C-alpha positions as CSV (number, residue, x, y, z in Angstrom):
1,M,-40.9,-20.3,-13.3
2,R,-37.3,-21.4,-14.0
3,E,-36.4,-17.4,-13.8
4,E,-37.9,-17.1,-10.6
5,V,-35.9,-20.2,-9.1
6,K,-32.9,-18.6,-10.5
7,K,-33.4,-15.2,-9.0
8,G,-34.1,-16.6,-5.6
9,K,-31.0,-19.4,-5.3
10,W,-28.4,-18.0,-2.6
11,N,-25.8,-18.6,-4.8
12,S,-26.1,-16.0,-7.0
13,G,-28.1,-13.6,-5.2
14,R,-26.8,-10.0,-5.0
15,K,-27.9,-9.8,-1.0
16,W,-25.1,-12.7,-0.6
17,V,-22.7,-10.3,-2.3
18,L,-23.8,-7.4,-0.5
19,L,-23.6,-9.5,3.1
20,A,-19.8,-10.8,1.8
21,S,-18.8,-7.0,1.0
22,G,-19.9,-5.9,4.0
23,L,-18.3,-8.7,6.1
24,L,-14.8,-7.8,4.1
25,I,-15.4,-4.1,4.8
26,L,-15.9,-4.6,8.5
27,S,-12.9,-6.7,8.8
28,L,-10.7,-4.4,7.1
29,I,-11.9,-1.3,9.2
30,P,-9.7,-2.0,12.0
31,L,-6.5,-2.6,9.9
32,L,-7.0,0.8,8.1
33,W,-8.1,2.3,11.4
34,L,-4.8,0.9,12.8
35,G,-2.8,2.5,10.1
36,K,-3.9,6.0,11.8
37,Y,-0.8,4.9,13.7
38,N,1.7,3.6,11.3
39,V,5.1,5.3,11.3
40,M,8.1,5.0,9.1
41,C,10.7,2.4,9.4
42,I,13.3,0.2,8.7
43,D,14.5,0.5,4.7
44,D,12.2,3.4,4.4
45,Y,15.1,5.4,5.8
46,D,18.0,4.2,3.8
47,Y,16.0,4.4,0.5
48,G,14.3,7.7,1.6
49,R,17.3,9.8,3.0
50,R,18.5,11.5,-0.8
51,V,14.9,12.0,-1.5
52,H,14.0,13.6,1.8
53,D,17.2,15.6,1.8
54,V,16.2,17.4,-1.5
55,W,12.6,17.9,-0.4
56,Q,14.1,19.8,2.8
57,A,16.2,21.9,0.7
58,T,14.1,22.4,-2.0
59,G,10.7,22.0,-1.3
60,S,10.1,21.1,-4.9
61,F,8.3,18.1,-5.6
62,F,9.6,17.9,-9.0
63,A,13.3,18.0,-7.3
64,A,12.8,15.1,-5.0
65,V,11.1,12.8,-8.3
66,Q,14.3,13.9,-10.2
67,E,16.4,12.6,-7.0
68,A,14.3,9.5,-6.8
69,W,15.2,8.6,-10.3
70,K,18.8,9.6,-10.0
71,Q,19.2,7.2,-7.2
72,N,17.2,4.7,-8.9
73,M,20.0,4.7,-11.8
74,D,22.7,4.7,-8.8
75,F,20.9,1.6,-7.5
76,Y,21.2,0.0,-10.4
77,Q,24.7,0.1,-11.2
78,E,25.9,-0.9,-7.8
79,W,23.3,-2.5,-5.8
80,Q,19.8,-4.1,-7.4
81,G,18.0,-3.8,-10.8
82,T,14.8,-3.4,-9.5
83,Y,14.2,0.1,-11.6
84,V,10.7,0.5,-11.1
85,S,10.5,-0.4,-6.8
86,C,13.6,1.3,-6.3
87,F,12.2,4.3,-7.9
88,L,8.8,4.0,-5.9
89,M,10.6,3.1,-2.9
90,G,12.4,6.4,-2.7
91,M,9.1,8.0,-3.3
92,C,8.2,7.3,0.4
93,P,5.4,9.4,1.5
94,M,6.9,10.1,4.6
95,N,9.7,11.9,3.4
96,F,7.2,14.3,2.5
97,N,5.2,14.6,5.5
98,Y,6.4,12.1,8.6
99,G,2.5,11.7,10.0
100,I,0.8,10.5,6.6
101,A,2.3,6.8,7.1
102,W,-1.7,6.0,7.1
103,V,-1.7,6.0,3.3
104,V,0.3,3.0,3.4
105,P,-2.1,0.5,4.4
106,V,-4.9,2.7,2.4
107,L,-2.8,2.1,-0.8
108,M,-1.6,-1.3,-0.2
109,I,-5.0,-3.0,1.0
110,A,-6.8,-1.3,-1.5
111,M,-4.3,-2.1,-4.3
112,F,-4.0,-5.7,-3.4
113,T,-8.0,-6.3,-2.7
114,V,-8.9,-4.8,-6.1
115,S,-6.3,-6.3,-8.1
116,T,-7.3,-10.0,-6.8
117,F,-10.9,-9.4,-6.9
118,V,-10.7,-8.2,-10.5
119,L,-8.6,-11.3,-11.8
120,G,-10.0,-13.9,-9.5
121,R,-13.9,-13.0,-10.8
122,H,-12.2,-12.8,-14.3
123,I,-10.9,-16.2,-14.4
124,L,-13.8,-17.7,-12.8
125,T,-16.2,-16.1,-15.2
126,K,-13.9,-16.1,-18.4
127,W,-12.3,-19.2,-18.3
128,L,-14.2,-21.3,-16.2
129,G,-17.6,-20.3,-17.2
130,C,-19.1,-19.0,-13.8
131,E,-21.9,-16.3,-13.8
132,K,-20.5,-13.1,-12.1
133,E,-22.2,-12.7,-8.9
134,G,-21.3,-16.4,-8.0
135,A,-18.0,-15.6,-8.9
136,A,-17.8,-12.2,-6.7
137,L,-19.2,-14.1,-3.8
138,C,-16.3,-16.3,-4.1
139,M,-13.5,-13.9,-4.0
140,L,-15.0,-11.7,-1.5
141,L,-15.1,-14.6,0.7
142,M,-11.7,-15.3,-0.1
143,L,-10.2,-12.0,0.3
144,F,-11.8,-11.7,4.0
145,V,-10.1,-14.9,4.8
146,F,-6.6,-13.7,3.2
147,Y,-6.6,-10.7,5.5
148,Q,-7.3,-12.6,8.7
149,V,-4.5,-15.1,8.2
150,I,-1.8,-13.6,6.0
151,E,1.5,-14.2,7.0
152,A,3.4,-11.1,7.3
153,P,0.6,-8.2,7.8
154,F,3.1,-5.8,8.9
155,E,5.3,-6.4,5.7
156,G,2.3,-6.6,3.5
157,I,-0.1,-3.7,4.7
158,Y,2.0,-1.0,6.7
159,W,5.7,-1.0,6.0
160,Y,6.1,1.0,2.6
161,N,9.2,-0.1,1.5
162,G,8.5,-3.9,1.7
163,S,4.9,-3.8,0.7
164,T,5.7,-1.8,-2.5
165,H,8.3,-4.0,-3.7
166,Y,6.2,-7.1,-3.3
167,V,2.6,-6.5,-2.4
168,L,2.2,-3.3,-4.9
169,M,4.1,-4.5,-7.6
170,Q,1.9,-8.3,-7.4
171,S,-1.0,-6.1,-7.3
172,I,-0.2,-4.4,-10.9
173,W,0.8,-8.2,-12.1
174,F,-2.9,-9.3,-11.5
175,F,-4.4,-6.1,-13.2
176,L,-1.9,-7.0,-16.0
177,L,-2.9,-10.8,-16.5
178,T,-6.5,-10.0,-16.3
179,L,-6.1,-7.3,-19.2
180,I,-3.9,-9.5,-21.1
181,S,-6.8,-12.1,-20.5
182,E,-9.4,-9.7,-21.5
183,S,-7.8,-9.1,-24.7
184,I,-8.1,-12.7,-25.5
185,W,-11.7,-12.9,-24.7
186,A,-12.7,-9.3,-25.9
187,E,-15.2,-9.3,-28.9
188,K,-14.7,-5.9,-30.1
189,R,-10.9,-5.1,-31.7
190,G,-10.8,-1.8,-30.0
191,R,-11.4,-3.0,-26.6
192,A,-8.9,-5.5,-27.0
193,A,-6.3,-3.1,-28.5
194,V,-7.1,-0.9,-25.5
195,C,-6.4,-3.6,-23.0
196,C,-3.2,-4.6,-25.0
197,G,-1.6,-1.1,-24.8
198,V,-2.4,-0.8,-21.3
199,S,-0.9,-4.1,-20.7
200,V,2.3,-3.1,-22.7
201,L,3.2,-0.2,-20.0
202,L,2.3,-2.2,-17.1
203,S,4.8,-5.1,-18.3
204,V,7.2,-2.9,-18.2
205,I,6.5,-1.9,-14.4
206,V,6.0,-5.5,-13.5
207,G,9.5,-6.5,-15.0
208,G,11.3,-4.0,-13.1
209,G,9.9,-5.3,-10.0
210,N,10.6,-8.2,-7.7
211,L,12.1,-11.1,-9.2
212,V,9.5,-13.3,-7.8
213,T,6.4,-11.6,-9.2
214,G,8.7,-11.1,-12.7
215,L,9.2,-14.9,-13.0
216,Q,5.7,-15.7,-12.2
217,A,5.0,-13.2,-14.8
218,E,7.2,-14.7,-17.6
219,I,6.0,-18.0,-17.1
220,L,2.2,-17.4,-17.1
221,M,2.7,-15.0,-20.1
222,A,4.7,-17.8,-21.6
223,F,1.8,-20.3,-20.9
224,L,-1.1,-17.7,-22.6
225,L,1.2,-17.4,-25.6
226,L,1.2,-20.9,-26.2
227,Y,-2.7,-20.9,-25.7
228,V,-3.2,-18.5,-28.1
229,L,-1.0,-20.2,-30.7
230,Y,-3.1,-23.2,-30.9
231,Q,-6.2,-22.2,-29.8
232,R,-6.6,-18.3,-30.9
233,R,-4.1,-17.5,-33.4
234,D,-6.0,-14.0,-34.4
235,K,-5.1,-13.1,-30.8
236,I,-1.5,-13.6,-31.0
237,I,-0.4,-9.6,-31.2
238,Y,-2.5,-8.8,-28.1
239,V,-0.3,-11.7,-26.1
240,I,3.0,-11.5,-27.6
241,T,3.5,-7.7,-27.6
242,P,3.3,-7.6,-23.9
243,F,5.0,-10.8,-23.5
244,L,7.9,-9.1,-25.4
245,T,8.1,-5.8,-23.6
246,G,7.9,-7.3,-20.1
247,S,10.5,-10.2,-21.1
248,A,12.6,-7.0,-22.1
249,G,12.2,-4.9,-19.0
250,F,12.7,-8.2,-16.8
251,L,16.0,-8.9,-18.7
252,V,17.0,-5.4,-17.8
253,N,16.1,-6.1,-14.3
254,V,18.3,-9.4,-14.0
255,L,21.3,-8.1,-15.9
256,A,22.0,-5.2,-13.9
257,P,25.6,-4.5,-13.1
258,G,24.4,-4.0,-9.5
259,N,23.3,-7.2,-9.0
260,A,26.5,-8.6,-9.3
261,I,28.2,-6.1,-7.2
262,R,25.5,-6.9,-4.5
263,E,26.3,-10.7,-5.2
264,S,29.6,-10.6,-4.8
265,I,29.4,-8.7,-1.3
266,D,26.7,-10.8,0.1
267,M,27.5,-13.2,2.4
268,D,24.5,-15.6,1.9
269,E,25.2,-18.1,-0.2
270,G,22.2,-19.5,-2.7
271,Y,21.5,-23.1,-4.1
272,S,22.2,-24.3,-7.6
273,A,19.5,-23.2,-10.4
274,V,18.9,-27.1,-9.9
275,K,18.5,-27.7,-6.4
276,A,16.6,-24.2,-5.9
277,I,14.0,-25.8,-8.5
278,V,13.9,-28.9,-6.7
279,L,13.6,-27.3,-3.5
280,S,11.0,-25.0,-4.7
281,F,8.5,-28.1,-5.4
282,Y,9.3,-29.3,-1.6
283,N,8.6,-26.0,-0.1
284,T,5.3,-25.4,-2.2
285,A,3.8,-28.6,-0.3
286,V,5.2,-27.1,3.3
287,F,3.9,-23.8,2.8
288,A,0.4,-24.9,1.6
289,I,0.0,-27.1,4.9
290,R,1.2,-23.9,6.9
291,W,-1.1,-21.6,4.8
292,T,-4.3,-23.9,5.3
293,P,-5.5,-23.2,8.8
294,V,-8.9,-24.3,10.2
295,L,-10.3,-20.8,8.5
296,V,-8.9,-21.7,5.2
297,V,-10.7,-25.3,5.2
298,L,-14.1,-24.0,6.6
299,L,-14.3,-21.6,3.7
300,W,-13.0,-24.2,1.2
301,I,-15.9,-26.7,2.5
302,A,-18.3,-23.8,2.1
303,L,-17.5,-22.7,-1.3
304,L,-18.1,-26.4,-2.6
305,P,-21.8,-26.7,-3.2
306,L,-21.6,-22.9,-4.6
307,L,-18.5,-23.8,-7.0
308,W,-20.7,-27.1,-7.9
309,K,-23.6,-25.2,-8.6
310,L,-21.8,-22.3,-10.7
311,I,-19.6,-24.9,-12.6
312,K,-22.3,-27.4,-13.5
313,T,-23.8,-24.9,-16.3
314,S,-20.5,-23.8,-17.5
315,K,-20.0,-24.4,-21.3
316,R,-16.2,-24.8,-20.8
317,D,-14.1,-28.0,-21.5
318,F,-12.7,-29.2,-18.2
319,S,-10.9,-32.3,-19.6
320,H,-7.3,-31.7,-18.5
321,P,-7.8,-31.3,-14.8
322,V,-4.2,-33.5,-13.9
323,F,-2.5,-30.7,-16.3
324,V,-4.2,-28.0,-14.8
325,T,-3.5,-29.0,-11.3
326,A,0.3,-29.8,-12.4
327,G,0.7,-26.0,-14.2
328,A,-0.7,-24.3,-10.8
329,Y,1.7,-26.3,-8.9
330,C,4.4,-25.0,-11.3
331,V,3.5,-21.3,-11.2
332,L,3.2,-21.6,-7.4
333,S,6.7,-23.4,-7.1
334,A,8.4,-20.9,-9.2
335,M,8.0,-18.1,-6.8
336,F,10.0,-19.9,-4.2
337,T,12.8,-19.9,-6.7
338,P,14.1,-16.7,-6.6
339,T,15.3,-16.7,-3.1
340,L,16.4,-20.3,-2.6
341,Y,18.7,-19.4,-5.8
342,A,19.7,-16.0,-4.5
343,V,20.0,-16.1,-0.8
344,G,19.3,-20.4,-0.1
345,M,16.5,-19.7,2.0
346,V,12.5,-19.5,2.0
347,G,10.0,-17.6,4.5
348,L,11.1,-14.3,4.0
349,S,7.8,-12.6,5.3
350,R,7.4,-10.0,2.8
351,V,7.5,-12.3,0.1
352,D,5.3,-14.7,1.7
353,D,2.5,-12.4,1.2
354,I,1.9,-12.8,-2.4
355,I,3.2,-16.5,-2.5
356,Q,0.3,-17.1,-0.1
357,M,-2.4,-15.5,-2.2
358,T,-1.2,-16.9,-5.1
359,Y,-1.8,-20.3,-3.2
360,Y,-5.4,-19.4,-2.4
361,L,-6.0,-18.4,-5.8
362,A,-4.6,-21.5,-7.5
363,V,-6.4,-23.9,-5.0
364,L,-10.1,-22.0,-6.0
365,F,-9.2,-22.4,-9.3
366,V,-8.1,-25.8,-9.4
367,T,-10.8,-27.0,-7.3
368,A,-13.4,-25.2,-9.6
369,Y,-11.6,-27.0,-12.6
370,W,-12.1,-30.3,-10.8
371,L,-15.6,-29.9,-10.1
372,G,-16.4,-29.0,-13.5
373,Y,-14.8,-32.0,-14.8
374,L,-16.7,-34.4,-12.6
375,S,-19.9,-32.6,-13.4
376,H,-19.4,-33.1,-17.0
377,R,-18.8,-36.3,-16.1
378,E,-22.3,-37.5,-15.0
379,G,-23.8,-38.0,-18.5
380,Q,-21.0,-40.6,-18.7
381,K,-22.5,-42.8,-16.0
382,D,-19.6,-41.8,-13.5
383,D,-21.4,-43.1,-10.2
384,S,-18.7,-41.7,-8.0
385,A,-19.1,-38.1,-9.7
386,A,-22.7,-38.3,-9.7
387,A,-23.0,-39.4,-6.2
388,F,-20.6,-36.5,-5.2
389,G,-22.6,-34.2,-7.1
390,L,-25.7,-35.3,-5.6
391,F,-24.5,-34.9,-1.9
392,L,-23.3,-31.2,-2.7
393,E,-26.7,-30.4,-4.3
394,R,-28.6,-31.8,-1.4
395,A,-26.1,-30.2,1.0
396,G,-26.3,-27.1,-0.8
397,S,-26.9,-24.1,1.1
398,G,-27.3,-25.4,4.4
399,M,-23.9,-26.8,4.4
400,S,-22.6,-23.4,3.3
401,V,-24.2,-21.7,6.0
402,V,-23.1,-24.0,8.6
403,C,-19.6,-23.6,7.7
404,L,-19.6,-20.1,7.4
405,V,-21.3,-19.5,11.0
406,L,-18.7,-21.9,12.3
407,L,-15.7,-19.6,10.1
408,L,-17.1,-16.7,12.0
409,A,-17.1,-18.3,15.3
410,V,-13.6,-19.2,15.3
411,W,-12.6,-15.8,13.6
412,V,-14.2,-14.2,16.7
413,L,-13.9,-16.9,19.3
414,T,-10.6,-17.7,19.2
415,A,-8.8,-17.4,22.6
416,D,-5.5,-15.8,21.5
417,K,-6.9,-12.4,20.2
418,N,-3.6,-11.8,18.1
419,T,-4.0,-15.1,15.8
420,Y,-6.3,-13.1,13.5
421,T,-5.6,-9.6,11.8
422,S,-8.6,-7.9,12.4
423,I,-9.4,-9.0,15.5
424,S,-6.0,-8.2,16.8
425,A,-5.8,-4.6,15.6
426,L,-9.0,-3.9,17.2
427,R,-7.5,-5.1,20.5
428,S,-4.7,-3.0,20.1
429,L,-6.7,-0.1,19.4
430,V,-9.4,-0.9,22.4
431,K,-6.6,-1.3,24.8
432,G,-4.8,2.0,23.5
433,E,-1.7,0.1,22.5
434,A,-1.8,2.0,19.2
435,Q,-2.1,5.3,20.1
436,T,0.8,5.0,23.1
437,F,3.0,3.4,20.5
438,Y,2.2,6.4,18.3
439,Q,2.5,9.0,20.6
440,E,6.1,7.6,21.7
441,A,7.3,7.3,17.7
442,M,6.2,10.9,17.7
443,E,8.4,11.9,20.6
444,R,11.5,10.2,19.0
445,H,10.7,12.0,15.9
446,A,10.7,15.4,17.7
447,L,14.3,14.3,19.1
448,Y,15.5,13.1,15.7
449,T,14.2,16.6,14.0
450,N,15.9,18.6,17.1
451,E,18.9,20.4,15.3
452,D,20.4,21.3,19.1
453,I,20.9,17.4,19.7
454,A,23.3,15.7,17.9
455,E,23.6,12.5,19.4
456,V,20.4,11.0,20.0
457,E,19.1,8.7,22.7
458,V,15.5,7.2,22.7
459,T,13.9,5.0,25.2
460,P,12.0,1.7,23.9
461,Y,8.6,1.5,23.3
462,S,6.5,0.5,26.2
463,T,3.9,-0.7,23.9
464,R,2.8,-1.3,20.6
465,P,0.7,-3.0,18.5
466,A,1.0,-7.1,17.8
467,L,0.9,-6.3,13.8
468,F,3.5,-4.1,14.2
469,D,6.3,-6.5,14.6
470,F,9.3,-5.0,12.9
471,N,13.0,-4.7,14.4
472,D,13.4,-1.8,16.6
473,L,16.7,-0.1,17.1
474,S,19.6,-1.4,18.9
475,T,21.8,-0.2,22.0
476,D,24.8,-0.1,19.4
477,E,24.7,2.8,17.3
478,G,26.5,1.0,15.1
479,N,23.7,-1.3,14.0
480,W,22.5,-1.2,10.2
481,L,18.9,0.2,11.2
482,N,20.7,2.8,13.8
483,L,22.8,3.9,11.3
484,A,20.0,4.5,8.6
485,V,18.1,6.8,11.1
486,T,21.6,8.4,11.8
487,G,22.1,9.1,8.2
488,Y,18.6,10.1,7.4
489,Y,18.4,12.9,10.0
490,H,21.8,13.6,9.8
491,K,22.7,13.1,13.5
492,D,26.3,12.1,15.1
493,S,24.9,8.9,16.5
494,V,21.3,7.2,17.3
495,R,21.0,4.4,20.1
496,M,18.7,2.9,22.3
497,T,19.0,3.6,26.1
498,D,19.9,0.4,28.1
499,A,16.7,0.7,29.9
500,G,15.1,-2.2,27.6
501,Q,15.6,-4.3,24.6
502,T,13.2,-4.2,21.4
503,M,9.9,-5.7,22.5
504,D,8.2,-8.9,21.3
505,Q,5.9,-9.5,19.0
506,D,3.1,-9.0,21.2
507,G,4.1,-6.0,22.4
508,K,5.3,-7.2,26.0
């Protein structure tokens, strides 16, 4: 009887996981479809020029890879230390085929979605003791909401240079963290060794990526090292090895000669280390409010009964909720510190995407941990915990279904169709904005590649999707973006005609 009841429960049923999977896939289709009309832009030109030149001259992919690495080493000496990101940014797919920009959203969505799902389910099951199907359901719904309210869709999905530097590197970090954690929990030594071996490789890659992800990796790997020192000393080799290789890679990144040169000529002034840390804690609260719109609130309420039922039967110890909450807040705050220290600001869109996802993961895990703490206090005659638990059990699936229906209603019926990314993408496709934009972008490309034209003049886009909110060319041929395109195609000049200026984000 008990087994039959368990199989029939909504929170662990495969049908709910399948429905959530369908909802996520359905929401991602317009974003991927819009990617068909994606184009090369912004820093893609500067970082890709040398590789593009070699490819055009030789047609050899191997020679192009060699040139990307040479450029990477030059950047390391002269501009920035991110030795993995710079190499990958030089290998922009559009250097080899201008019309292949659609692979960028496919790659970025696939990597970030899978890595986030794998890490989230792993933590919910291994560290918090939830069953797999319920954990999967939580992660699928969270990913659905994240991609609807993502801070900067263009920077995190469509722009190769920006998404490679942040979203791709954060994805690799999520895989790395999962592997290190799995090596701790693995019962078979062979499995733990394999996870450790792969994590060593990935730790070097993460160390050579952006400093926001790199700092987060250093902090969390240090936390895991302290954990195994006190709780699982037999597992210490599986954590300390990737920690040391990752730290070495991070130091190579931070100590690059190019960083000092760039800092000496950069007009932006950052804060002192102490002030940057203090402001990081403040900005965490500010952005937490910003990243908790109605869709997120409805999802959080909907997940409460599910998390309660999942966590109540867990065998884990939930005795330190304050420490866990404080630790999560500190890790999240640390992600704001690098930009505050380097340039004295927060709110860089391409950075905010990965911090936003980390925030949602932190909220999910901290909520589950507190529910575990409350549910395991019921036997200690804690009336408030018992009452809260009884409420969630009585509300059950009814409360969750109502909240999810409201969530879907808000998603579909919101007046401004550019509020949520999937609806915005679908709107741009249906109205023909994406198709028109792409046609005009290809007309520009035809001018750029016309060897008979040395001084190129382009007209402003008549329309473009709201999600494609990147900076366009200027009427000033000396503008940095104009110069990037000029150098990439070896023109004498490239400028926008006086017929109009760059459109606003609504494509008007």
